N, CA, C and O atoms as a printed pandas DataFrame, in Angstrom:
     atom_number atom_name residue_name chain_id  residue_number  x_coord  y_coord  z_coord
0              1         N          MET        A               1  -14.687 -154.162   89.021
1              2        CA          MET        A               1  -13.929 -152.572   89.143
2              3         C          MET        A               1  -15.186 -151.341   89.031
3              4         O          MET        A               1  -16.203 -151.895   88.613
4              5         N          ASN        A               2  -15.343 -150.358   89.191
5              6        CA          ASN        A               2  -16.100 -149.413   88.331
6              7         C          ASN        A               2  -14.996 -148.398   87.776
7              8         O          ASN        A               2  -13.885 -148.056   88.182
8              9         N          HIS        A               3  -15.816 -148.052   86.629
9             10        CA          HIS        A               3  -14.237 -146.779   86.319
10            11         C          HIS        A               3  -13.809 -145.690   86.951
11            12         O          HIS        A               3  -12.820 -144.978   86.775
12            13         N          ASN        A               4  -15.226 -145.638   88.176
13            14        CA          ASN        A               4  -15.278 -144.472   88.614
14            15         C          ASN        A               4  -13.937 -144.907   89.952
15            16         O          ASN        A               4  -13.084 -144.157   90.426
16            17         N          ASP        A               5  -14.074 -145.653   90.106
17            18        CA          ASP        A               5  -12.871 -146.594   91.410
18            19         C          ASP        A               5  -11.503 -146.152   90.680
19            20         O          ASP        A               5  -10.396 -146.007   91.200
20            21         N          ASN        A               6  -11.849 -145.992   89.443
21            22        CA          ASN        A               6   -9.641 -146.042   88.969
22            23         C          ASN        A               6   -9.081 -144.894   89.186
23            24         O          ASN        A               6   -9.323 -143.928   88.462
24            25         N          LYS        A               7   -8.110 -144.826   90.394
25            26        CA          LYS        A               7   -7.439 -143.078   89.877
26            27         C          LYS        A               7   -6.623 -142.838   89.683
27            28         O          LYS        A               7   -6.225 -141.969   90.459
28            29         N          ASN        A               8   -5.768 -143.182   88.790
29            30        CA          ASN        A               8   -5.413 -142.102   88.089
30            31         C          ASN        A               8   -6.408 -142.290   86.619
31            32         O          ASN        A               8   -5.786 -142.143   85.567
32            33         N          GLU        A               9   -7.416 -142.503   86.547
33            34        CA          GLU        A               9   -8.545 -142.179   85.487
34            35         C          GLU        A               9   -8.528 -143.146   84.395
35            36         O          GLU        A               9   -9.435 -142.962   83.583
36            37         N          GLN        A              10   -7.856 -143.991   84.181
37            38        CA          GLN        A              10   -7.542 -144.629   82.814
38            39         C          GLN        A              10   -8.846 -145.647   83.016
39            40         O          GLN        A              10   -9.502 -145.591   84.056
40            41         N          LEU        A              11   -9.245 -146.785   81.718
41            42        CA          LEU        A              11  -10.117 -147.639   81.909
42            43         C          LEU        A              11   -9.456 -148.863   82.743
43            44         O          LEU        A              11   -8.233 -148.957   82.647
44            45         N          PRO        A              12   -9.979 -149.594   83.366
45            46        CA          PRO        A              12   -9.796 -150.688   84.310
46            47         C          PRO        A              12   -8.815 -151.760   83.598
47            48         O          PRO        A              12   -9.438 -152.089   82.589
48            49         N          GLN        A              13   -7.753 -152.375   83.617
49            50        CA          GLN        A              13   -7.375 -153.330   82.948
50            51         C          GLN        A              13   -7.905 -154.656   83.323
51            52         O          GLN        A              13   -7.589 -155.635   82.646
52            53         N          THR        A              14   -8.683 -154.769   84.342
53            54        CA          THR        A              14   -9.404 -156.128   84.487
54            55         C          THR        A              14  -10.657 -155.615   85.149
55            56         O          THR        A              14  -10.975 -154.745   85.960
56            57         N          PHE        A              15  -11.349 -156.774   84.261
57            58        CA          PHE        A              15  -12.784 -156.237   84.883
58            59         C          PHE        A              15  -13.570 -158.024   84.648
59            60         O          PHE        A              15  -13.277 -158.810   83.747
60            61         N          ILE        A              16  -14.559 -158.242   85.737
61            62        CA          ILE        A              16  -14.961 -159.413   85.164
62            63         C          ILE        A              16  -16.697 -159.277   85.375
63            64         O          ILE        A              16  -17.149 -158.685   86.355
64            65         N          ARG        A              17  -17.733 -160.000   84.165
65            66        CA          ARG        A              17  -18.571 -159.988   84.425
66            67         C          ARG        A              17  -19.451 -161.066   84.041
67            68         O          ARG        A              17  -18.878 -161.866   83.302
68            69         N          GLN        A              18  -20.317 -161.273   84.227
69            70        CA          GLN        A              18  -21.054 -162.858   85.004
70            71         C          GLN        A              18  -22.109 -162.565   83.608
71            72         O          GLN        A              18  -22.700 -161.485   83.597
72            73         N          CYS        A              19  -22.281 -163.325   82.699
73            74        CA          CYS        A              19  -22.420 -163.255   81.459
74            75         C          CYS        A              19  -24.382 -163.992   81.336
75            76         O          CYS        A              19  -24.654 -164.608   82.366
76            77         N          SER        A              20  -25.164 -163.974   80.652
77            78        CA          SER        A              20  -26.498 -165.155   80.480
78            79         C          SER        A              20  -26.244 -166.034   80.492
79            80         O          SER        A              20  -26.991 -166.756   81.153
80            81         N          CYS        A              21  -25.219 -166.614   79.916
81            82        CA          CYS        A              21  -25.022 -168.081   79.612
82            83         C          CYS        A              21  -24.585 -168.565   80.475
83            84         O          CYS        A              21  -24.392 -169.781   80.483
84            85         N          GLY        A              22  -24.232 -167.655   81.662
85            86        CA          GLY        A              22  -23.937 -168.552   82.729
86            87         C          GLY        A              22  -22.710 -168.719   83.258
87            88         O          GLY        A              22  -22.277 -168.926   84.392
88            89         N          TYR        A              23  -22.092 -168.539   81.822
89            90        CA          TYR        A              23  -20.364 -168.359   82.726
90            91         C          TYR        A              23  -19.904 -166.285   82.949
91            92         O          TYR        A              23  -20.531 -165.227   82.890
92            93         N          TYR        A              24  -18.515 -166.710   83.201
93            94        CA          TYR        A              24  -18.225 -165.213   83.807
94            95         C          TYR        A              24  -17.135 -165.307   82.706
95            96         O          TYR        A              24  -16.594 -166.271   82.165
96            97         N          HIS        A              25  -16.947 -163.345   82.503
97            98        CA          HIS        A              25  -16.598 -162.991   80.966
98            99         C          HIS        A              25  -15.221 -162.199   82.362
99           100         O          HIS        A              25  -15.489 -161.537   83.365
100          101         N          LEU        A              26  -13.629 -162.699   81.764
101          102        CA          LEU        A              26  -12.825 -161.992   82.016
102          103         C          LEU        A              26  -11.767 -161.323   81.731
103          104         O          LEU        A              26  -10.828 -161.983   81.286
104          105         N          HIS        A              27  -11.641 -160.311   81.840
105          106        CA          HIS        A              27  -11.056 -159.379   80.852
106          107         C          HIS        A              27   -9.670 -158.917   81.480
107          108         O          HIS        A              27   -9.733 -158.403   82.596
108          109         N          TYR        A              28   -8.192 -159.072   80.762
109          110        CA          TYR        A              28   -7.244 -158.795   81.603
110          111         C          TYR        A              28   -6.267 -157.900   80.390
111          112         O          TYR        A              28   -5.752 -158.507   79.451
112          113         N          ARG        A              29   -6.138 -156.678   80.535
113          114        CA          ARG        A              29   -5.556 -155.967   79.268
114          115         C          ARG        A              29   -6.140 -156.386   77.711
115          116         O          ARG        A              29   -7.056 -155.744   77.197
116          117         N          TYR        A              30   -5.699 -157.167   77.253
117          118        CA          TYR        A              30   -6.483 -157.648   75.635
118          119         C          TYR        A              30   -6.797 -158.785   75.685
119          120         O          TYR        A              30   -6.749 -159.458   74.656
120          121         N          ILE        A              31   -7.194 -159.318   76.844
121          122        CA          ILE        A              31   -7.508 -161.047   76.493
122          123         C          ILE        A              31   -8.799 -160.960   77.498
123          124         O          ILE        A              31   -9.122 -160.048   78.260
124          125         N          MET        A              32   -9.336 -162.038   77.277
125          126        CA          MET        A              32  -10.918 -162.069   77.322
126          127         C          MET        A              32  -11.361 -163.837   77.637
127          128         O          MET        A              32  -11.898 -164.432   76.703
128          129         N          LEU        A              33  -11.138 -164.515   78.812
129          130        CA          LEU        A              33  -11.543 -165.681   78.808
130          131         C          LEU        A              33  -13.249 -165.799   79.530
131          132         O          LEU        A              33  -14.034 -165.093   80.163
132          133         N          THR        A              34  -13.186 -166.835   79.090
133          134        CA          THR        A              34  -14.770 -167.190   79.547
134          135         C          THR        A              34  -14.517 -168.305   79.862
135          136         O          THR        A              34  -13.982 -169.163   79.159
136          137         N          ILE        A              35  -15.059 -168.438   81.487
137          138        CA          ILE        A              35  -14.807 -169.120   82.922
138          139         C          ILE        A              35  -16.178 -169.184   83.389
139          140         O          ILE        A              35  -17.024 -168.294   83.307
140          141         N          PRO        A              36  -16.346 -170.824   84.095
141          142        CA          PRO        A              36  -17.129 -171.297   85.079
142          143         C          PRO        A              36  -16.526 -170.705   86.193
143          144         O          PRO        A              36  -15.347 -170.423   86.410
144          145         N          MET        A              37  -18.022 -170.500   87.181
145          146        CA          MET        A              37  -17.637 -170.140   88.152
146          147         C          MET        A              37  -16.806 -170.913   89.370
147          148         O          MET        A              37  -16.422 -170.484   90.458
148          149         N          HIS        A              38  -16.685 -172.197   88.765
149          150        CA          HIS        A              38  -15.337 -172.927   90.267
150          151         C          HIS        A              38  -14.494 -172.785   89.753
151          152         O          HIS        A              38  -13.615 -173.161   90.528
152          153         N          THR        A              39  -13.875 -172.346   88.537
153          154        CA          THR        A              39  -12.635 -171.303   88.367
154          155         C          THR        A              39  -12.351 -170.471   88.629
155          156         O          THR        A              39  -11.221 -170.045   88.872
156          157         N          LEU        A              40  -13.872 -169.745   88.661
157          158        CA          LEU        A              40  -13.450 -168.340   89.304
158          159         C          LEU        A              40  -12.806 -168.148   91.156
159          160         O          LEU        A              40  -12.212 -167.367   91.900
160          161         N          PHE        A              41  -13.339 -169.245   91.118
161          162        CA          PHE        A              41  -13.131 -169.735   92.741
162          163         C          PHE        A              41  -11.595 -169.889   92.953
163          164         O          PHE        A              41  -10.800 -169.401   93.755
164          165         N          GLY        A              42  -11.485 -170.842   91.819
165          166        CA          GLY        A              42   -9.877 -171.040   91.735
166          167         C          GLY        A              42   -8.724 -170.118   91.707
167          168         O          GLY        A              42   -7.631 -170.137   92.272
168          169         N          ILE        A              43   -9.231 -169.395   90.970
169          170        CA          ILE        A              43   -8.538 -168.009   90.200
170          171         C          ILE        A              43   -8.539 -167.163   92.025
171          172         O          ILE        A              43   -7.548 -166.589   92.478
172          173         N          MET        A              44   -9.519 -167.267   92.575
173          174        CA          MET        A              44   -9.408 -166.433   94.175
174          175         C          MET        A              44   -8.778 -167.247   94.940
175          176         O          MET        A              44   -8.163 -166.630   95.809
176          177         N          ASP        A              45   -8.642 -168.523   95.012
177          178        CA          ASP        A              45   -8.122 -169.391   95.592
178          179         C          ASP        A              45   -6.801 -168.930   95.274
179          180         O          ASP        A              45   -6.246 -168.728   96.354
180          181         N          GLU        A              46   -5.866 -168.610   94.141
181          182        CA          GLU        A              46   -4.874 -168.493   94.085
182          183         C          GLU        A              46   -3.957 -167.083   93.958
183          184         O          GLU        A              46   -2.745 -166.921   93.811
184          185         N          CYS        A              47   -5.011 -166.196   94.073
185          186        CA          CYS        A              47   -4.705 -164.944   94.622
186          187         C          CYS        A              47   -4.870 -164.712   95.614
187          188         O          CYS        A              47   -4.838 -163.487   95.736
188          189         N          TYR        A              48   -5.103 -165.336   96.786
189          190        CA          TYR        A              48   -4.919 -165.433   98.308
190          191         C          TYR        A              48   -3.547 -165.787   98.462
191          192         O          TYR        A              48   -2.678 -165.187   99.094
192          193         N          THR        A              49   -3.421 -167.455   97.417
193          194        CA          THR        A              49   -1.828 -167.988   98.049
194          195         C          THR        A              49   -0.302 -166.717   97.342
195          196         O          THR        A              49    0.817 -166.575   97.835
196          197         N          TRP        A              50   -0.739 -166.204   96.422
197          198        CA          TRP        A              50    0.092 -165.040   96.289
198          199         C          TRP        A              50    0.246 -163.910   96.661
199          200         O          TRP        A              50    1.294 -163.281   96.510
200          201         N          GLU        A              51   -0.953 -163.411   97.297
201          202        CA          GLU        A              51   -0.926 -162.614   98.191
202          203         C          GLU        A              51    0.073 -162.537   99.195
203          204         O          GLU        A              51    0.885 -161.677   99.537
204          205         N          LYS        A              52   -0.242 -163.774   99.600
205          206        CA          LYS        A              52    0.452 -163.864  101.522
206          207         C          LYS        A              52    1.857 -164.554  100.567
207          208         O          LYS        A              52    2.729 -164.323  101.404
208          209         N          MET        A              53    2.321 -164.968   99.847
209          210        CA          MET        A              53    3.718 -165.000   99.336
210          211         C          MET        A              53    4.445 -163.954   99.223
211          212         O          MET        A              53    5.639 -163.835   99.497
212          213         N          ARG        A              54    3.269 -162.704   98.560
213          214        CA          ARG        A              54    4.269 -161.229   98.455
214          215         C          ARG        A              54    4.595 -160.515   99.873
215          216         O          ARG        A              54    5.623 -159.858  100.031
216          217         N          SER        A              55    3.620 -160.705  100.897
217          218        CA          SER        A              55    3.471 -160.324  101.969
218          219         C          SER        A              55    4.993 -160.893  102.956
219          220         O          SER        A              55    5.630 -160.338  103.851
220          221         N          HIS        A              56    5.127 -162.106  102.337
221          222        CA          HIS        A              56    6.080 -162.819  103.807
222          223         C          HIS        A              56    7.672 -162.421  102.592
223          224         O          HIS        A              56    8.502 -161.698  103.143
224          225         N          GLU        A              57    7.915 -162.716  101.585
225          226        CA          GLU        A              57    8.488 -162.678  100.756
226          227         C          GLU        A              57    8.606 -161.479   99.281
227          228         O          GLU        A              57    8.833 -161.743   98.100
228          229         N          SER        A              58    8.359 -160.191   99.925
229          230        CA          SER        A              58    7.804 -158.753   98.942
230          231         C          SER        A              58    8.941 -158.595   97.829
231          232         O          SER        A              58    8.788 -158.259   96.654
232          233         N          GLY        A              59   10.029 -158.899   98.449
233          234        CA          GLY        A              59   11.033 -159.036   96.910
234          235         C          GLY        A              59   10.991 -159.728   95.928
235          236         O          GLY        A              59   10.870 -159.115   94.867
236          237         N          MET        A              60   11.040 -160.675   95.890
237          238        CA          MET        A              60   10.651 -161.449   94.304
238          239         C          MET        A              60    9.309 -161.812   93.838
239          240         O          MET        A              60    9.212 -162.532   92.845
240          241         N          HIS        A              61    8.150 -161.344   94.514
241          242        CA          HIS        A              61    6.569 -161.630   94.502
242          243         C          HIS        A              61    6.825 -160.320   93.918
243          244         O          HIS        A              61    6.899 -160.221   92.693
244          245         N          CYS        A              62    6.969 -159.286   94.688
245          246        CA          CYS        A              62    6.543 -158.047   93.445
246          247         C          CYS        A              62    7.022 -157.444   92.338
247          248         O          CYS        A              62    6.529 -156.482   91.748
248          249         N          ARG        A              63    8.297 -158.228   91.998
249          250        CA          ARG        A              63    8.919 -157.713   90.214
250          251         C          ARG        A              63    8.778 -159.059   89.584
251          252         O          ARG        A              63    9.397 -159.216   88.532
252          253         N          ASN        A              64    8.035 -160.113   90.065
253          254        CA          ASN        A              64    7.683 -160.976   89.069
254          255         C          ASN        A              64    6.228 -161.069   88.696
255          256         O          ASN        A              64    5.330 -160.696   89.451
256          257         N          PRO        A              65    6.027 -161.589   87.487
257          258        CA          PRO        A              65    4.494 -161.138   87.337
258          259         C          PRO        A              65    3.659 -162.648   88.330
259          260         O          PRO        A              65    4.486 -163.468   88.728
260          261         N          PHE        A              66    2.474 -162.895   88.607
261          262        CA          PHE        A              66    1.201 -163.624   89.203
262          263         C          PHE        A              66    1.307 -164.548   87.747
263          264         O          PHE        A              66    1.159 -164.145   86.593
264          265         N          ARG        A              67    1.496 -165.387   88.044
265          266        CA          ARG        A              67    1.581 -166.606   86.582
266          267         C          ARG        A              67   -0.182 -167.899   86.864
267          268         O          ARG        A              67   -0.555 -168.561   87.832
268          269         N          LEU        A              68   -0.657 -167.726   85.723
269          270        CA          LEU        A              68   -1.882 -168.072   86.169
270          271         C          LEU        A              68   -2.372 -169.168   84.778
271          272         O          LEU        A              68   -2.249 -168.782   83.616
272          273         N          VAL        A              69   -2.887 -170.453   85.106
273          274        CA          VAL        A              69   -3.167 -171.343   84.187
274          275         C          VAL        A              69   -4.604 -171.297   83.690
275          276         O          VAL        A              69   -5.002 -172.417   84.011
276          277         N          VAL        A              70   -5.408 -170.807   83.225
277          278        CA          VAL        A              70   -7.166 -171.437   82.593
278          279         C          VAL        A              70   -7.085 -171.944   81.588
279          280         O          VAL        A              70   -6.866 -171.277   80.577
280          281         N          GLY        A              71   -7.258 -173.477   81.546
281          282        CA          GLY        A              71   -7.224 -174.264   80.350
282          283         C          GLY        A              71   -5.851 -174.255   80.033
283          284         O          GLY        A              71   -4.799 -174.287   80.671
284          285         N          VAL        A              72   -6.363 -174.175   78.226
285          286        CA          VAL        A              72   -4.758 -174.097   77.659
286          287         C          VAL        A              72   -4.553 -172.765   77.506
287          288         O          VAL        A              72   -3.916 -172.487   76.490
288          289         N          ALA        A              73   -4.960 -171.652   78.332
289          290        CA          ALA        A              73   -4.393 -170.605   78.793
290          291         C          ALA        A              73   -3.183 -170.129   79.825
291          292         O          ALA        A              73   -3.266 -170.349   81.034
292          293         N          SER        A              74   -2.288 -169.595   79.349
293          294        CA          SER        A              74   -1.865 -168.865   80.283
294          295         C          SER        A              74   -1.726 -167.643   80.071
295          296         O          SER        A              74   -1.544 -167.184   78.943
296          297         N          LEU        A              75   -1.840 -166.458   81.878
297          298        CA          LEU        A              75   -1.743 -165.134   81.876
298          299         C          LEU        A              75   -0.886 -164.978   82.665
299          300         O          LEU        A              75   -0.828 -165.558   83.749
300          301         N          ALA        A              76   -0.038 -164.116   82.214
301          302        CA          ALA        A              76    1.006 -163.159   83.179
302          303         C          ALA        A              76    0.698 -161.679   84.141
303          304         O          ALA        A              76    1.138 -160.602   83.741
304          305         N          ILE        A              77    0.042 -161.766   85.201
305          306        CA          ILE        A              77   -0.509 -160.841   86.155
306          307         C          ILE        A              77    0.603 -159.675   85.864
307          308         O          ILE        A              77    1.062 -159.870   86.989
308          309         N          LEU        A              78    1.331 -158.772   85.420
309          310        CA          LEU        A              78    2.086 -157.779   85.803
310          311         C          LEU        A              78    1.461 -157.572   87.266
311          312         O          LEU        A              78    0.288 -157.495   87.633
312          313         N          PRO        A              79    3.164 -157.486   88.251
313          314        CA          PRO        A              79    3.516 -156.667   89.608
314          315         C          PRO        A              79    2.332 -155.413   89.929
315          316         O          PRO        A              79    1.670 -155.100   90.918
316          317         N          GLU        A              80    2.442 -154.974   88.742
317          318        CA          GLU        A              80    1.543 -153.162   89.008
318          319         C          GLU        A              80   -0.152 -153.689   88.421
319          320         O          GLU        A              80   -1.013 -152.823   88.266
320          321         N          ASP        A              81   -0.374 -154.759   88.217
321          322        CA          ASP        A              81   -1.476 -155.235   87.952
322          323         C          ASP        A              81   -1.997 -156.126   88.947
323          324         O          ASP        A              81   -3.132 -156.596   88.872
324          325         N          PHE        A              82   -1.430 -156.297   89.602
325          326        CA          PHE        A              82   -1.867 -157.427   90.385
326          327         C          PHE        A              82   -3.201 -157.182   91.451
327          328         O          PHE        A              82   -4.291 -157.749   91.373
328          329         N          GLU        A              83   -2.810 -156.249   92.384
329          330        CA          GLU        A              83   -4.455 -155.304   92.906
330          331         C          GLU        A              83   -5.163 -155.290   92.204
331          332         O          GLU        A              83   -6.162 -155.945   92.503
332          333         N          GLU        A              84   -5.182 -154.727   91.112
333          334        CA          GLU        A              84   -6.464 -154.745   90.800
334          335         C          GLU        A              84   -7.117 -155.929   90.291
335          336         O          GLU        A              84   -8.238 -156.389   90.509
336          337         N          PHE        A              85   -6.131 -156.328   89.542
337          338        CA          PHE        A              85   -6.943 -158.004   89.448
338          339         C          PHE        A              85   -7.461 -159.036   90.355
339          340         O          PHE        A              85   -8.297 -159.938   90.390
340          341         N          ASN        A              86   -6.686 -158.547   90.973
341          342        CA          ASN        A              86   -7.462 -159.376   92.601
342          343         C          ASN        A              86   -8.457 -158.818   93.134
343          344         O          ASN        A              86   -9.391 -159.491   93.569
344          345         N          GLU        A              87   -8.439 -157.558   93.193
345          346        CA          GLU        A              87   -9.918 -156.863   93.420
346          347         C          GLU        A              87  -11.132 -157.394   92.793
347          348         O          GLU        A              87  -12.191 -157.712   93.334
348          349         N          ALA        A              88  -10.664 -157.450   91.081
349          350        CA          ALA        A              88  -12.057 -157.814   90.440
350          351         C          ALA        A              88  -12.021 -159.143   90.360
351          352         O          ALA        A              88  -12.951 -159.730   89.808
352          353         N          VAL        A              89  -11.034 -159.778   90.850
353          354        CA          VAL        A              89  -11.870 -161.234   91.100
354          355         C          VAL        A              89  -12.540 -161.708   92.548
355          356         O          VAL        A              89  -13.343 -162.617   92.757
356          357         N          GLN        A              90  -11.902 -160.732   93.511
357          358        CA          GLN        A              90  -12.499 -160.898   95.045
358          359         C          GLN        A              90  -14.099 -160.219   94.833
359          360         O          GLN        A              90  -15.096 -160.575   95.461
360          361         N          GLN        A              91  -14.043 -159.175   93.799
361          362        CA          GLN        A              91  -15.404 -158.867   93.871
362          363         C          GLN        A              91  -16.077 -159.728   92.694
363          364         O          GLN        A              91  -17.291 -159.525   92.711
364          365         N          ALA        A              92  -15.701 -160.621   91.678
365          366        CA          ALA        A              92  -16.588 -161.167   91.165
366          367         C          ALA        A              92  -17.442 -162.873   91.987
367          368         O          ALA        A              92  -18.444 -163.586   91.941
368          369         N          ALA        A              93  -16.349 -162.730   92.537
369          370        CA          ALA        A              93  -16.391 -164.192   94.166
370          371         C          ALA        A              93  -17.653 -164.100   94.813
371          372         O          ALA        A              93  -18.661 -164.804   94.865
372          373         N          TYR        A              94  -17.163 -162.648   95.447
373          374        CA          TYR        A              94  -18.111 -162.213   96.278
374          375         C          TYR        A              94  -19.794 -161.597   95.965
375          376         O          TYR        A              94  -20.765 -161.379   96.690
376          377         N          LYS        A              95  -19.519 -161.470   94.509
377          378        CA          LYS        A              95  -21.302 -161.538   94.026
378          379         C          LYS        A              95  -21.729 -162.984   93.658
379          380         O          LYS        A              95  -22.756 -163.403   94.191
380          381         N          ALA        A              96  -21.100 -163.734   92.867
381          382        CA          ALA        A              96  -21.038 -165.000   92.883
382          383         C          ALA        A              96  -21.569 -166.053   94.118
383          384         O          ALA        A              96  -22.090 -167.153   93.931
384          385         N          LEU        A              97  -21.405 -165.670   94.897
385          386        CA          LEU        A              97  -21.598 -166.155   96.306
386          387         C          LEU        A              97  -22.590 -165.741   96.998
387          388         O          LEU        A              97  -22.812 -166.112   98.151
388          389         N          ASN        A              98  -23.411 -164.775   96.235
389          390        CA          ASN        A              98  -24.606 -163.853   97.266
390          391         C          ASN        A              98  -24.414 -163.166   98.453
391          392         O          ASN        A              98  -25.421 -162.806   99.064
392          393         N          ILE        A              99  -23.381 -162.931   98.873
393          394        CA          ILE        A              99  -22.680 -163.181  100.341
394          395         C          ILE        A              99  -24.010 -161.863  100.906
395          396         O          ILE        A              99  -24.542 -161.801  102.015
396          397         N          MET        A             100  -24.180 -161.190  100.017
397          398        CA          MET        A             100  -25.324 -159.854  100.409
398          399         C          MET        A             100  -26.381 -160.792  101.103
399          400         O          MET        A             100  -26.518 -161.069  102.295
400          401         N          GLN        A             101  -27.079 -161.192  100.001
401          402        CA          GLN        A             101  -28.051 -162.265  100.440
402          403         C          GLN        A             101  -27.871 -163.176  101.416
403          404         O          GLN        A             101  -28.945 -163.461  101.945
404          405         N          LEU        A             102  -26.798 -163.840  101.941
405          406        CA          LEU        A             102  -26.748 -164.428  103.121
406          407         C          LEU        A             102  -26.778 -163.667  104.415
407          408         O          LEU        A             102  -27.392 -164.026  105.419
408          409         N          ILE        A             103  -26.129 -162.695  104.305
409          410        CA          ILE        A             103  -25.886 -161.470  105.620
410          411         C          ILE        A             103  -27.170 -161.589  105.382
411          412         O          ILE        A             103  -27.523 -162.757  105.542
412          413         N          GLN        A             104  -28.122 -160.805  105.031
413          414        CA          GLN        A             104  -29.562 -160.370  105.359
414          415         C          GLN        A             104  -30.724 -161.529  105.409
415          416         O          GLN        A             104  -31.907 -161.355  105.698
416          417         N          GLN        A             105  -30.263 -162.400  105.156
417          418        CA          GLN        A             105  -30.723 -164.018  105.522
418          419         C          GLN        A             105  -30.126 -164.079  107.042
419          420         O          GLN        A             105  -31.013 -164.049  107.895
420          421         N          THR        A             106  -28.857 -164.155  107.516
421          422        CA          THR        A             106  -28.907 -164.316  108.850
422          423         C          THR        A             106  -28.930 -163.544  110.114
423          424         O          THR        A             106  -28.832 -163.757  111.323
424          425         N          GLY        A             107  -29.140 -162.348  109.133
425          426        CA          GLY        A             107  -29.590 -161.118  110.078
426          427         C          GLY        A             107  -31.177 -161.421  110.368
427          428         O          GLY        A             107  -31.482 -161.555  111.553
428          429         N          SER        A             108  -31.903 -161.503  109.676
429          430        CA          SER        A             108  -33.709 -161.341  109.483
430          431         C          SER        A             108  -33.764 -162.892  110.242
431          432         O          SER        A             108  -34.906 -163.329  110.096
432          433         N          GLN        A             109  -32.726 -164.055  111.154
433          434        CA          GLN        A             109  -33.031 -165.572  111.209
434          435         C          GLN        A             109  -32.809 -164.783  112.729
435          436         O          GLN        A             109  -33.507 -165.398  113.535
436          437         N          GLN        A             110  -32.311 -163.990  113.207
437          438        CA          GLN        A             110  -32.098 -163.431  114.624
438          439         C          GLN        A             110  -32.655 -162.880  115.063
439          440         O          GLN        A             110  -32.376 -162.497  116.199
């Protein structure tokens, strides 16, 4: 998420950056985790699952935090932060998969 995309002009609570070391740095509030790409995709899958559960059982899942275990770290994503967290994960995974490059290659082959 870019700072300009934040609706209430506060700094984003979540952002993910790819590092020159080959790993991703996931920042959520005051925590920074260094994760490999396959872990990023695992988090993306868990976000999809949580989002699906939220849409079917909105009461419980909108009040409870999204709990995520990464290695020995455990994160509790607050319900009000989940949309931003999910968006940051999806954007990072999108970039990691080089979706734009795949779309361009597919378009040029037609």
